C-alpha positions as CSV (number, residue, x, y, z in Angstrom):
1,M,-138.9,195.7,20.3
2,I,-137.2,198.9,19.5
3,V,-139.9,199.7,17.0
4,L,-142.5,199.1,19.6
5,Y,-140.7,201.4,22.1
6,G,-140.4,204.1,19.5
7,Y,-144.0,203.9,18.5
8,F,-145.2,204.1,22.1
9,K,-142.8,206.9,22.9
10,N,-143.8,209.0,19.9
11,N,-147.6,208.3,19.9
12,I,-148.8,207.6,23.4
13,K,-146.7,209.9,25.6
14,D,-146.3,209.6,29.3
15,S,-143.4,207.2,28.7
16,R,-141.2,207.7,31.7
17,I,-142.0,204.2,33.1
18,L,-141.7,202.8,29.5
19,G,-138.2,204.2,29.2
20,V,-137.1,202.6,32.5
21,A,-138.7,199.3,31.5
22,F,-136.8,199.2,28.2
23,A,-133.6,200.2,29.9
24,F,-134.0,197.1,32.1
25,Q,-134.7,195.0,29.0
26,M,-131.6,196.2,27.2
27,A,-129.6,195.5,30.4
28,A,-131.0,191.9,30.4
29,M,-130.0,191.5,26.8
30,A,-126.5,192.8,27.5
31,C,-126.1,190.4,30.5
32,A,-127.2,187.5,28.3
33,L,-124.7,188.4,25.6
34,L,-121.9,188.8,28.1
35,G,-122.8,185.6,29.9
36,N,-122.7,183.7,26.6
37,L,-119.3,185.2,25.7
38,V,-117.7,184.8,29.1
39,W,-119.1,181.4,30.2
40,K,-118.6,178.8,27.5
41,E,-121.1,176.4,29.1
42,G,-124.0,178.9,29.3
43,M,-125.0,181.3,32.0
44,L,-123.7,181.6,35.5
45,D,-126.7,181.5,37.9
46,F,-125.7,183.0,41.2
47,I,-128.7,184.3,43.1
48,Y,-130.3,181.4,45.1
49,L,-133.6,181.7,46.9
50,V,-134.0,178.8,49.3
51,S,-136.4,176.1,47.9
52,L,-137.6,178.4,45.1
53,F,-135.2,178.8,42.2
54,I,-131.8,180.0,41.1
55,F,-131.5,183.1,38.8
56,D,-129.0,185.7,37.7
57,L,-129.0,189.4,36.9
58,K,-130.5,188.8,33.4
59,D,-133.5,187.2,35.0
60,L,-133.9,190.0,37.5
61,Y,-133.7,192.6,34.8
62,S,-136.2,190.8,32.7
63,D,-138.6,190.5,35.6
64,C,-138.3,194.2,36.3
65,F,-139.0,194.9,32.6
66,I,-142.1,192.8,32.7
67,L,-143.4,194.4,35.8
68,L,-142.8,198.0,34.6
69,F,-144.2,197.3,31.2
70,L,-147.4,195.9,32.7
71,I,-147.7,198.9,34.9
72,Y,-147.2,201.1,31.9
73,V,-149.8,199.2,29.9
74,Y,-152.3,199.4,32.7
75,S,-151.7,203.2,33.2
76,V,-152.3,204.1,29.5
77,K,-155.0,201.5,28.8
78,K,-157.3,203.9,26.9
79,P,-154.8,205.1,24.2
80,L,-153.5,201.5,23.7
81,E,-157.0,200.3,22.8
82,K,-156.9,202.5,19.7
83,V,-153.5,201.0,18.5
84,Q,-153.9,198.8,15.5
85,L,-151.3,196.4,14.1
86,S,-151.4,198.2,10.8
87,D,-150.3,201.4,12.7
88,L,-147.2,199.6,14.0
89,V,-146.4,198.2,10.5
90,F,-146.8,201.6,8.9
91,Y,-144.5,203.1,11.6
92,A,-141.9,200.4,11.1
93,K,-142.0,200.9,7.3
94,G,-141.5,204.6,7.9
95,L,-138.4,203.9,10.0
96,F,-136.8,201.4,7.7
97,G,-138.2,202.4,4.3
98,R,-136.1,203.7,1.5
99,R,-135.6,207.4,1.2
């Protein structure tokens, strides 16, 4: 996920929404980790919407990430059409390759 963020940020520009989206995703991962460390029986769900579902901050942050990421993808649709999987693999090898 961090490789994907780095590739988009360096190659597709206009990444303000993308930065906020990934900040929400990192917050969701931190909440999940803290929830697993603090509550031995799993997560504490504490936001209850009547007759819909129960969720917590991790779920809220993940939903914000998904919404903002979809907005970003829709707003930069043309440059994303040119991205190939081989470009991402080459970028990742450049990051983690031997020097």
